[in-house]
Every structure is written in C-alpha cells, then in structure tokens.
PDB file of N, CA, C and O in Angstrom:
ATOM      1  N   MET A   1      53.033 102.197  71.828  1.00  0.00           N
ATOM      2  CA  MET A   1      53.476 101.335  71.029  1.00  0.00           C
ATOM      3  C   MET A   1      54.547 102.494  70.281  1.00  0.00           C
ATOM      4  O   MET A   1      54.303 103.595  70.775  1.00  0.00           O
ATOM      5  N   ALA A   2      55.707 102.585  69.196  1.00  0.00           N
ATOM      6  CA  ALA A   2      56.328 103.143  68.637  1.00  0.00           C
ATOM      7  C   ALA A   2      55.461 103.278  67.283  1.00  0.00           C
ATOM      8  O   ALA A   2      54.545 102.460  67.206  1.00  0.00           O
ATOM      9  N   ARG A   3      55.541 103.805  66.649  1.00  0.00           N
ATOM     10  CA  ARG A   3      55.552 103.874  65.629  1.00  0.00           C
ATOM     11  C   ARG A   3      55.916 103.403  64.901  1.00  0.00           C
ATOM     12  O   ARG A   3      57.133 103.535  64.774  1.00  0.00           O
ATOM     13  N   LEU A   4      55.099 102.389  63.735  1.00  0.00           N
ATOM     14  CA  LEU A   4      56.588 101.706  62.407  1.00  0.00           C
ATOM     15  C   LEU A   4      56.549 102.016  61.086  1.00  0.00           C
ATOM     16  O   LEU A   4      55.548 102.149  60.382  1.00  0.00           O
ATOM     17  N   LYS A   5      57.481 102.103  60.841  1.00  0.00           N
ATOM     18  CA  LYS A   5      57.015 103.158  59.260  1.00  0.00           C
ATOM     19  C   LYS A   5      57.873 101.568  58.507  1.00  0.00           C
ATOM     20  O   LYS A   5      58.454 100.563  58.917  1.00  0.00           O
ATOM     21  N   THR A   6      57.461 102.202  57.187  1.00  0.00           N
ATOM     22  CA  THR A   6      57.460 101.058  56.212  1.00  0.00           C
ATOM     23  C   THR A   6      58.894 100.630  56.350  1.00  0.00           C
ATOM     24  O   THR A   6      59.151  99.533  56.846  1.00  0.00           O
ATOM     25  N   LYS A   7      59.676 101.300  56.007  1.00  0.00           N
ATOM     26  CA  LYS A   7      61.519 100.561  55.931  1.00  0.00           C
ATOM     27  C   LYS A   7      61.873  99.805  57.277  1.00  0.00           C
ATOM     28  O   LYS A   7      62.894  99.165  57.528  1.00  0.00           O
ATOM     29  N   ASP A   8      60.817 100.032  58.044  1.00  0.00           N
ATOM     30  CA  ASP A   8      61.109  98.778  59.485  1.00  0.00           C
ATOM     31  C   ASP A   8      60.102  97.284  58.632  1.00  0.00           C
ATOM     32  O   ASP A   8      60.353  96.133  58.275  1.00  0.00           O
ATOM     33  N   ILE A   9      58.980  98.163  58.634  1.00  0.00           N
ATOM     34  CA  ILE A   9      58.194  96.601  58.386  1.00  0.00           C
ATOM     35  C   ILE A   9      58.911  95.828  57.116  1.00  0.00           C
ATOM     36  O   ILE A   9      59.170  94.625  57.070  1.00  0.00           O
ATOM     37  N   ALA A  10      59.113  96.606  56.313  1.00  0.00           N
ATOM     38  CA  ALA A  10      59.898  95.487  55.486  1.00  0.00           C
ATOM     39  C   ALA A  10      61.708  94.827  55.536  1.00  0.00           C
ATOM     40  O   ALA A  10      62.550  94.277  54.826  1.00  0.00           O
ATOM     41  N   ASN A  11      61.490  95.360  56.902  1.00  0.00           N
ATOM     42  CA  ASN A  11      62.539  94.248  57.579  1.00  0.00           C
ATOM     43  C   ASN A  11      62.363  93.314  58.092  1.00  0.00           C
ATOM     44  O   ASN A  11      63.155  92.384  58.246  1.00  0.00           O
ATOM     45  N   PHE A  12      60.982  93.434  58.543  1.00  0.00           N
ATOM     46  CA  PHE A  12      60.273  91.733  59.129  1.00  0.00           C
ATOM     47  C   PHE A  12      60.198  90.950  58.406  1.00  0.00           C
ATOM     48  O   PHE A  12      60.188  91.224  57.206  1.00  0.00           O
ATOM     49  N   SER A  13      60.106  89.491  58.922  1.00  0.00           N
ATOM     50  CA  SER A  13      59.499  88.599  57.841  1.00  0.00           C
ATOM     51  C   SER A  13      58.373  88.947  57.752  1.00  0.00           C
ATOM     52  O   SER A  13      57.960  90.048  58.117  1.00  0.00           O
ATOM     53  N   LYS A  14      57.176  87.349  56.853  1.00  0.00           N
ATOM     54  CA  LYS A  14      56.816  87.412  56.966  1.00  0.00           C
ATOM     55  C   LYS A  14      55.417  86.898  58.092  1.00  0.00           C
ATOM     56  O   LYS A  14      54.206  87.094  58.199  1.00  0.00           O
ATOM     57  N   GLU A  15      56.432  86.198  58.727  1.00  0.00           N
ATOM     58  CA  GLU A  15      55.829  85.445  59.986  1.00  0.00           C
ATOM     59  C   GLU A  15      55.841  86.903  60.828  1.00  0.00           C
ATOM     60  O   GLU A  15      54.925  87.712  60.679  1.00  0.00           O
ATOM     61  N   ASP A  16      56.938  87.142  61.697  1.00  0.00           N
ATOM     62  CA  ASP A  16      57.060  88.951  61.918  1.00  0.00           C
ATOM     63  C   ASP A  16      55.878  89.787  61.537  1.00  0.00           C
ATOM     64  O   ASP A  16      55.068  90.432  62.204  1.00  0.00           O
ATOM     65  N   ARG A  17      56.040  89.561  60.179  1.00  0.00           N
ATOM     66  CA  ARG A  17      54.308  91.250  60.063  1.00  0.00           C
ATOM     67  C   ARG A  17      52.870  90.212  60.557  1.00  0.00           C
ATOM     68  O   ARG A  17      51.895  90.960  60.619  1.00  0.00           O
ATOM     69  N   GLU A  18      52.629  89.316  60.775  1.00  0.00           N
ATOM     70  CA  GLU A  18      51.455  88.303  60.537  1.00  0.00           C
ATOM     71  C   GLU A  18      51.765  88.364  61.839  1.00  0.00           C
ATOM     72  O   GLU A  18      50.938  89.219  62.157  1.00  0.00           O
ATOM     73  N   LYS A  19      52.530  88.015  63.192  1.00  0.00           N
ATOM     74  CA  LYS A  19      52.447  87.927  64.303  1.00  0.00           C
ATOM     75  C   LYS A  19      52.845  89.585  65.307  1.00  0.00           C
ATOM     76  O   LYS A  19      53.101  89.662  66.509  1.00  0.00           O
ATOM     77  N   LYS A  20      52.761  90.787  64.226  1.00  0.00           N
ATOM     78  CA  LYS A  20      53.088  91.992  64.607  1.00  0.00           C
ATOM     79  C   LYS A  20      51.493  91.977  64.410  1.00  0.00           C
ATOM     80  O   LYS A  20      50.943  91.649  65.462  1.00  0.00           O
ATOM     81  N   LEU A  21      50.495  92.268  63.250  1.00  0.00           N
ATOM     82  CA  LEU A  21      49.476  91.595  63.227  1.00  0.00           C
ATOM     83  C   LEU A  21      48.184  91.540  63.997  1.00  0.00           C
ATOM     84  O   LEU A  21      47.305  92.392  63.863  1.00  0.00           O
ATOM     85  N   LYS A  22      48.110  90.619  64.721  1.00  0.00           N
ATOM     86  CA  LYS A  22      47.429  89.876  65.690  1.00  0.00           C
ATOM     87  C   LYS A  22      47.987  90.684  66.546  1.00  0.00           C
ATOM     88  O   LYS A  22      47.029  91.352  66.935  1.00  0.00           O
ATOM     89  N   GLU A  23      49.342  91.234  67.345  1.00  0.00           N
ATOM     90  CA  GLU A  23      49.131  92.125  68.257  1.00  0.00           C
ATOM     91  C   GLU A  23      48.587  93.495  68.274  1.00  0.00           C
ATOM     92  O   GLU A  23      48.178  93.940  69.346  1.00  0.00           O
ATOM     93  N   LEU A  24      48.533  94.249  67.150  1.00  0.00           N
ATOM     94  CA  LEU A  24      48.199  95.617  67.125  1.00  0.00           C
ATOM     95  C   LEU A  24      46.982  94.966  66.976  1.00  0.00           C
ATOM     96  O   LEU A  24      46.149  95.518  67.695  1.00  0.00           O
ATOM     97  N   LYS A  25      46.387  93.778  66.187  1.00  0.00           N
ATOM     98  CA  LYS A  25      44.261  94.207  66.609  1.00  0.00           C
ATOM     99  C   LYS A  25      44.056  94.101  68.149  1.00  0.00           C
ATOM    100  O   LYS A  25      42.931  94.393  68.554  1.00  0.00           O
ATOM    101  N   LEU A  26      44.863  93.774  68.938  1.00  0.00           N
ATOM    102  CA  LEU A  26      44.117  93.180  70.332  1.00  0.00           C
ATOM    103  C   LEU A  26      44.903  94.319  70.634  1.00  0.00           C
ATOM    104  O   LEU A  26      44.214  94.762  69.715  1.00  0.00           O
ATOM    105  N   GLU A  27      45.686  95.290  71.009  1.00  0.00           N
ATOM    106  CA  GLU A  27      45.553  96.687  70.928  1.00  0.00           C
ATOM    107  C   GLU A  27      44.643  97.253  70.891  1.00  0.00           C
ATOM    108  O   GLU A  27      44.107  97.769  71.871  1.00  0.00           O
ATOM    109  N   LEU A  28      44.228  97.298  69.703  1.00  0.00           N
ATOM    110  CA  LEU A  28      43.122  97.985  68.791  1.00  0.00           C
ATOM    111  C   LEU A  28      42.134  98.043  69.523  1.00  0.00           C
ATOM    112  O   LEU A  28      41.381  99.014  69.608  1.00  0.00           O
ATOM    113  N   VAL A  29      42.040  97.009  70.125  1.00  0.00           N
ATOM    114  CA  VAL A  29      40.483  96.358  70.979  1.00  0.00           C
ATOM    115  C   VAL A  29      40.854  97.137  72.379  1.00  0.00           C
ATOM    116  O   VAL A  29      39.968  97.799  72.921  1.00  0.00           O
ATOM    117  N   LYS A  30      41.996  97.067  72.888  1.00  0.00           N
ATOM    118  CA  LYS A  30      41.878  97.241  73.760  1.00  0.00           C
ATOM    119  C   LYS A  30      41.958  99.091  73.850  1.00  0.00           C
ATOM    120  O   LYS A  30      41.570  99.735  74.825  1.00  0.00           O
ATOM    121  N   ALA A  31      42.534  99.664  72.632  1.00  0.00           N
ATOM    122  CA  ALA A  31      42.608 101.243  73.038  1.00  0.00           C
ATOM    123  C   ALA A  31      41.433 101.380  72.714  1.00  0.00           C
ATOM    124  O   ALA A  31      41.137 102.272  73.509  1.00  0.00           O
ATOM    125  N   ARG A  32      40.232 101.122  71.977  1.00  0.00           N
ATOM    126  CA  ARG A  32      39.043 101.231  71.618  1.00  0.00           C
ATOM    127  C   ARG A  32      38.298 101.350  72.923  1.00  0.00           C
ATOM    128  O   ARG A  32      37.790 102.449  73.144  1.00  0.00           O
ATOM    129  N   ILE A  33      38.188 100.649  73.588  1.00  0.00           N
ATOM    130  CA  ILE A  33      38.071 100.209  75.427  1.00  0.00           C
ATOM    131  C   ILE A  33      37.888 101.856  75.929  1.00  0.00           C
ATOM    132  O   ILE A  33      37.075 102.780  75.941  1.00  0.00           O
ATOM    133  N   SER A  34      39.089 101.537  76.273  1.00  0.00           N
ATOM    134  CA  SER A  34      39.776 103.059  76.693  1.00  0.00           C
ATOM    135  C   SER A  34      39.689 104.374  76.098  1.00  0.00           C
ATOM    136  O   SER A  34      39.881 105.353  76.819  1.00  0.00           O
ATOM    137  N   ALA A  35      39.374 104.543  74.639  1.00  0.00           N
ATOM    138  CA  ALA A  35      38.850 105.585  73.988  1.00  0.00           C
ATOM    139  C   ALA A  35      38.491 106.754  74.583  1.00  0.00           C
ATOM    140  O   ALA A  35      38.934 107.860  74.891  1.00  0.00           O
ATOM    141  N   SER A  36      37.396 105.993  74.631  1.00  0.00           N
ATOM    142  CA  SER A  36      36.661 107.258  75.789  1.00  0.00           C
ATOM    143  C   SER A  36      37.278 108.249  77.182  1.00  0.00           C
ATOM    144  O   SER A  36      36.833 109.355  77.488  1.00  0.00           O
ATOM    145  N   LYS A  37      38.330 107.560  77.842  1.00  0.00           N
ATOM    146  CA  LYS A  37      39.124 108.039  78.216  1.00  0.00           C
ATOM    147  C   LYS A  37      40.489 108.661  77.787  1.00  0.00           C
ATOM    148  O   LYS A  37      41.084 109.561  78.379  1.00  0.00           O
ATOM    149  N   ALA A  38      40.778 108.180  76.939  1.00  0.00           N
ATOM    150  CA  ALA A  38      41.999 108.907  76.466  1.00  0.00           C
ATOM    151  C   ALA A  38      41.401 109.823  75.190  1.00  0.00           C
ATOM    152  O   ALA A  38      41.651 110.983  74.864  1.00  0.00           O
ATOM    153  N   GLY A  39      40.872 109.226  74.844  1.00  0.00           N
ATOM    154  CA  GLY A  39      40.912 109.442  73.229  1.00  0.00           C
ATOM    155  C   GLY A  39      41.196 109.184  71.453  1.00  0.00           C
ATOM    156  O   GLY A  39      42.131 108.427  71.188  1.00  0.00           O
ATOM    157  N   THR A  40      40.703 109.568  70.708  1.00  0.00           N
ATOM    158  CA  THR A  40      40.984 108.300  69.844  1.00  0.00           C
ATOM    159  C   THR A  40      42.448 108.116  68.749  1.00  0.00           C
ATOM    160  O   THR A  40      42.751 107.152  68.046  1.00  0.00           O
ATOM    161  N   SER A  41      43.213 109.530  68.954  1.00  0.00           N
ATOM    162  CA  SER A  41      43.932 109.430  68.370  1.00  0.00           C
ATOM    163  C   SER A  41      45.225 107.866  68.253  1.00  0.00           C
ATOM    164  O   SER A  41      45.959 107.551  67.316  1.00  0.00           O
ATOM    165  N   LYS A  42      45.020 107.156  69.721  1.00  0.00           N
ATOM    166  CA  LYS A  42      46.162 105.663  70.115  1.00  0.00           C
ATOM    167  C   LYS A  42      45.341 105.351  68.948  1.00  0.00           C
ATOM    168  O   LYS A  42      45.973 104.959  67.967  1.00  0.00           O
ATOM    169  N   VAL A  43      43.755 105.459  68.812  1.00  0.00           N
ATOM    170  CA  VAL A  43      43.320 104.384  67.622  1.00  0.00           C
ATOM    171  C   VAL A  43      43.778 104.700  66.497  1.00  0.00           C
ATOM    172  O   VAL A  43      44.266 103.925  65.674  1.00  0.00           O
ATOM    173  N   LYS A  44      43.676 105.582  66.423  1.00  0.00           N
ATOM    174  CA  LYS A  44      43.780 106.153  64.800  1.00  0.00           C
ATOM    175  C   LYS A  44      45.661 105.396  64.378  1.00  0.00           C
ATOM    176  O   LYS A  44      46.174 104.679  63.519  1.00  0.00           O
ATOM    177  N   GLU A  45      46.007 106.022  65.413  1.00  0.00           N
ATOM    178  CA  GLU A  45      47.870 105.427  64.603  1.00  0.00           C
ATOM    179  C   GLU A  45      47.713 104.062  64.905  1.00  0.00           C
ATOM    180  O   GLU A  45      48.935 103.929  64.833  1.00  0.00           O
ATOM    181  N   ILE A  46      47.387 103.097  65.136  1.00  0.00           N
ATOM    182  CA  ILE A  46      47.322 101.748  65.309  1.00  0.00           C
ATOM    183  C   ILE A  46      46.799 101.126  63.950  1.00  0.00           C
ATOM    184  O   ILE A  46      47.296 100.202  63.306  1.00  0.00           O
ATOM    185  N   LYS A  47      45.512 101.973  63.650  1.00  0.00           N
ATOM    186  CA  LYS A  47      44.600 101.536  62.596  1.00  0.00           C
ATOM    187  C   LYS A  47      45.661 102.221  61.563  1.00  0.00           C
ATOM    188  O   LYS A  47      45.538 101.475  60.591  1.00  0.00           O
ATOM    189  N   ARG A  48      46.529 103.098  61.238  1.00  0.00           N
ATOM    190  CA  ARG A  48      47.221 103.516  60.759  1.00  0.00           C
ATOM    191  C   ARG A  48      48.777 102.442  59.785  1.00  0.00           C
ATOM    192  O   ARG A  48      49.397 102.221  58.745  1.00  0.00           O
ATOM    193  N   THR A  49      48.597 102.181  61.104  1.00  0.00           N
ATOM    194  CA  THR A  49      50.118 100.728  61.360  1.00  0.00           C
ATOM    195  C   THR A  49      49.600  99.452  60.883  1.00  0.00           C
ATOM    196  O   THR A  49      50.324  98.604  60.361  1.00  0.00           O
ATOM    197  N   ILE A  50      48.243  99.304  61.076  1.00  0.00           N
ATOM    198  CA  ILE A  50      48.195  97.592  60.669  1.00  0.00           C
ATOM    199  C   ILE A  50      47.300  98.018  58.954  1.00  0.00           C
ATOM    200  O   ILE A  50      47.080  97.210  58.051  1.00  0.00           O
ATOM    201  N   ALA A  51      47.089  98.899  58.962  1.00  0.00           N
ATOM    202  CA  ALA A  51      46.953  99.486  57.135  1.00  0.00           C
ATOM    203  C   ALA A  51      48.487  99.004  56.448  1.00  0.00           C
ATOM    204  O   ALA A  51      48.664  98.220  55.516  1.00  0.00           O
ATOM    205  N   ARG A  52      49.665  99.869  57.370  1.00  0.00           N
ATOM    206  CA  ARG A  52      50.728  99.691  56.120  1.00  0.00           C
ATOM    207  C   ARG A  52      51.376  98.428  56.374  1.00  0.00           C
ATOM    208  O   ARG A  52      52.425  98.009  55.885  1.00  0.00           O
ATOM    209  N   ILE A  53      50.636  97.902  57.174  1.00  0.00           N
ATOM    210  CA  ILE A  53      51.211  96.329  57.065  1.00  0.00           C
ATOM    211  C   ILE A  53      50.087  95.716  56.075  1.00  0.00           C
ATOM    212  O   ILE A  53      50.643  95.663  54.977  1.00  0.00           O
ATOM    213  N   PHE A  54      49.076  95.342  55.980  1.00  0.00           N
ATOM    214  CA  PHE A  54      48.111  95.328  55.117  1.00  0.00           C
ATOM    215  C   PHE A  54      49.248  95.661  53.809  1.00  0.00           C
ATOM    216  O   PHE A  54      50.144  94.898  53.449  1.00  0.00           O
ATOM    217  N   THR A  55      49.005  96.696  53.363  1.00  0.00           N
ATOM    218  CA  THR A  55      49.106  97.527  51.912  1.00  0.00           C
ATOM    219  C   THR A  55      51.095  96.803  51.642  1.00  0.00           C
ATOM    220  O   THR A  55      51.529  96.378  50.571  1.00  0.00           O
ATOM    221  N   PHE A  56      51.667  96.869  52.598  1.00  0.00           N
ATOM    222  CA  PHE A  56      52.671  95.952  52.611  1.00  0.00           C
ATOM    223  C   PHE A  56      52.828  94.281  51.941  1.00  0.00           C
ATOM    224  O   PHE A  56      53.359  93.893  50.900  1.00  0.00           O
ATOM    225  N   ASN A  57      52.289  93.713  52.777  1.00  0.00           N
ATOM    226  CA  ASN A  57      51.803  92.659  52.892  1.00  0.00           C
ATOM    227  C   ASN A  57      51.694  92.290  51.024  1.00  0.00           C
ATOM    228  O   ASN A  57      52.399  91.697  50.208  1.00  0.00           O
ATOM    229  N   LYS A  58      50.231  93.123  51.002  1.00  0.00           N
ATOM    230  CA  LYS A  58      49.830  93.207  49.169  1.00  0.00           C
ATOM    231  C   LYS A  58      50.459  93.427  47.987  1.00  0.00           C
ATOM    232  O   LYS A  58      50.040  92.983  46.918  1.00  0.00           O
ATOM    233  N   SER A  59      51.813  94.333  48.159  1.00  0.00           N
ATOM    234  CA  SER A  59      52.820  94.811  47.417  1.00  0.00           C
ATOM    235  C   SER A  59      53.624  93.631  47.525  1.00  0.00           C
ATOM    236  O   SER A  59      54.274  93.319  46.527  1.00  0.00           O
ATOM    237  N   GLU A  60      53.697  92.956  48.492  1.00  0.00           N
ATOM    238  CA  GLU A  60      55.015  91.499  47.886  1.00  0.00           C
ATOM    239  C   GLU A  60      54.424  90.384  46.521  1.00  0.00           C
ATOM    240  O   GLU A  60      54.806  89.889  45.461  1.00  0.00           O
ATOM    241  N   GLU A  61      53.048  90.446  47.589  1.00  0.00           N
ATOM    242  CA  GLU A  61      52.293  89.628  46.732  1.00  0.00           C
ATOM    243  C   GLU A  61      52.194  89.962  45.686  1.00  0.00           C
ATOM    244  O   GLU A  61      52.460  89.149  44.801  1.00  0.00           O
ATOM    245  N   ILE A  62      51.766  91.308  45.338  1.00  0.00           N
ATOM    246  CA  ILE A  62      51.944  91.354  43.624  1.00  0.00           C
ATOM    247  C   ILE A  62      53.064  91.359  42.680  1.00  0.00           C
ATOM    248  O   ILE A  62      52.830  91.233  41.478  1.00  0.00           O
ATOM    249  N   LYS A  63      54.690  91.540  43.273  1.00  0.00           N
ATOM    250  CA  LYS A  63      55.537  91.597  43.143  1.00  0.00           C
ATOM    251  C   LYS A  63      55.800  90.221  42.752  1.00  0.00           C
ATOM    252  O   LYS A  63      56.110  89.969  41.588  1.00  0.00           O
ATOM    253  N   SER A  64      55.693  89.253  43.690  1.00  0.00           N
ATOM    254  CA  SER A  64      56.027  88.076  43.617  1.00  0.00           C
ATOM    255  C   SER A  64      55.027  87.451  42.594  1.00  0.00           C
ATOM    256  O   SER A  64      55.259  86.305  42.210  1.00  0.00           O
ATOM    257  N   LYS A  65      54.025  88.059  42.164  1.00  0.00           N
ATOM    258  CA  LYS A  65      52.913  87.465  40.972  1.00  0.00           C
ATOM    259  C   LYS A  65      53.211  87.903  39.984  1.00  0.00           C
ATOM    260  O   LYS A  65      52.840  87.395  38.926  1.00  0.00           O
ATOM    261  N   ASP A  66      53.986  88.999  40.046  1.00  0.00           N
ATOM    262  CA  ASP A  66      54.725  89.389  37.983  1.00  0.00           C
ATOM    263  C   ASP A  66      56.343  89.387  38.610  1.00  0.00           C
ATOM    264  O   ASP A  66      57.194  90.272  38.530  1.00  0.00           O
ATOM    265  N   GLU A  67      56.384  88.542  39.016  1.00  0.00           N
ATOM    266  CA  GLU A  67      58.221  88.123  38.441  1.00  0.00           C
ATOM    267  C   GLU A  67      57.684  86.695  38.490  1.00  0.00           C
ATOM    268  O   GLU A  67      58.750  86.085  38.396  1.00  0.00           O
ATOM    269  N   LEU A  68      56.504  85.524  38.597  1.00  0.00           N
ATOM    270  CA  LEU A  68      56.403  84.459  38.484  1.00  0.00           C
ATOM    271  C   LEU A  68      55.889  84.580  36.295  1.00  0.00           C
ATOM    272  O   LEU A  68      56.277  84.089  35.235  1.00  0.00           O
ATOM    273  N   LYS A  69      54.900  85.504  36.769  1.00  0.00           N
ATOM    274  CA  LYS A  69      53.703  85.587  35.102  1.00  0.00           C
ATOM    275  C   LYS A  69      55.850  86.524  34.166  1.00  0.00           C
ATOM    276  O   LYS A  69      55.504  86.398  32.992  1.00  0.00           O
ATOM    277  N   LYS A  70      56.428  86.772  34.124  1.00  0.00           N
ATOM    278  CA  LYS A  70      57.320  87.453  33.637  1.00  0.00           C
ATOM    279  C   LYS A  70      58.147  85.809  33.103  1.00  0.00           C
ATOM    280  O   LYS A  70      58.146  85.219  32.023  1.00  0.00           O
ATOM    281  N   ALA A  71      59.037  85.376  34.960  1.00  0.00           N
ATOM    282  CA  ALA A  71      60.078  84.009  34.017  1.00  0.00           C
ATOM    283  C   ALA A  71      58.750  83.029  33.125  1.00  0.00           C
ATOM    284  O   ALA A  71      58.902  82.534  32.008  1.00  0.00           O
ATOM    285  N   PHE A  72      57.509  82.946  33.959  1.00  0.00           N
ATOM    286  CA  PHE A  72      56.522  81.644  32.421  1.00  0.00           C
ATOM    287  C   PHE A  72      56.824  82.793  31.288  1.00  0.00           C
ATOM    288  O   PHE A  72      57.646  82.367  30.477  1.00  0.00           O
ATOM    289  N   GLU A  73      56.444  83.959  31.042  1.00  0.00           N
ATOM    290  CA  GLU A  73      56.403  84.521  29.738  1.00  0.00           C
ATOM    291  C   GLU A  73      57.786  84.426  29.356  1.00  0.00           C
ATOM    292  O   GLU A  73      57.998  84.210  28.163  1.00  0.00           O
ATOM    293  N   HIS A  74      58.802  84.549  30.155  1.00  0.00           N
ATOM    294  CA  HIS A  74      60.444  84.340  29.226  1.00  0.00           C
ATOM    295  C   HIS A  74      60.503  82.288  29.014  1.00  0.00           C
ATOM    296  O   HIS A  74      61.184  81.557  28.295  1.00  0.00           O
ATOM    297  N   SER A  75      59.935  82.147  29.557  1.00  0.00           N
ATOM    298  CA  SER A  75      59.992  80.463  29.530  1.00  0.00           C
ATOM    299  C   SER A  75      60.167  79.897  28.384  1.00  0.00           C
ATOM    300  O   SER A  75      61.005  79.242  27.764  1.00  0.00           O
ATOM    301  N   LYS A  76      58.545  80.591  28.223  1.00  0.00           N
ATOM    302  CA  LYS A  76      57.504  80.723  26.562  1.00  0.00           C
ATOM    303  C   LYS A  76      57.808  80.927  25.852  1.00  0.00           C
ATOM    304  O   LYS A  76      57.727  80.110  24.934  1.00  0.00           O
ATOM    305  N   ALA A  77      58.470  82.287  25.627  1.00  0.00           N
ATOM    306  CA  ALA A  77      59.414  82.560  25.039  1.00  0.00           C
ATOM    307  C   ALA A  77      60.277  81.974  24.296  1.00  0.00           C
ATOM    308  O   ALA A  77      60.170  82.007  23.070  1.00  0.00           O
ATOM    309  N   LYS A  78      61.639  81.110  25.150  1.00  0.00           N
ATOM    310  CA  LYS A  78      62.233  80.634  24.295  1.00  0.00           C
ATOM    311  C   LYS A  78      62.135  79.083  23.779  1.00  0.00           C
ATOM    312  O   LYS A  78      63.091  78.484  23.288  1.00  0.00           O
ATOM    313  N   LYS A  79      60.654  78.454  23.992  1.00  0.00           N
ATOM    314  CA  LYS A  79      60.212  76.986  23.103  1.00  0.00           C
ATOM    315  C   LYS A  79      60.240  77.894  21.142  1.00  0.00           C
ATOM    316  O   LYS A  79      59.979  77.220  20.145  1.00  0.00           O
TER     317      LYS A  79
END
C-alpha cells in the first residue's frame, strides 16, 4: 500500500474516500493477523491513513456547516 497524503485524499470524491476506507479497514485486519510475523509498522501506517481520511471528512463537514451558517445569517440580515 502506498502512503496516501492529504493532497491525494483531497482529490478523491466522497464516494472514493468511503471506498478507500473500506479497503483500508480490510487491509488493517489482514495486517494485524500477519503483524506477529512482519512487525507492526504496516499496521501503524494503515491506521494513520485511516485517520487522515476521517480527519479530512470531518473538516469537509465542518466547512459545509460553516458555509450554511454564513448563508443563513446573510439571508437573515437582508430582511
């Protein structure tokens, strides 16, 4: 698995991010099973990538809420 950077995650659509999360969770399970043989570095990297995607999703959610809030306040101020 190649390391996903934030700028790569930003280029994904929401559906692609959800699909990638599912793939990473499955890969995490597989990596945990083989961790006793290979070590935990792969597990750490997968967990970090999952966290990056969750963080990006949350920041997108917050941005959209802020935009809605500003639009509502702006329309309320016009009246």
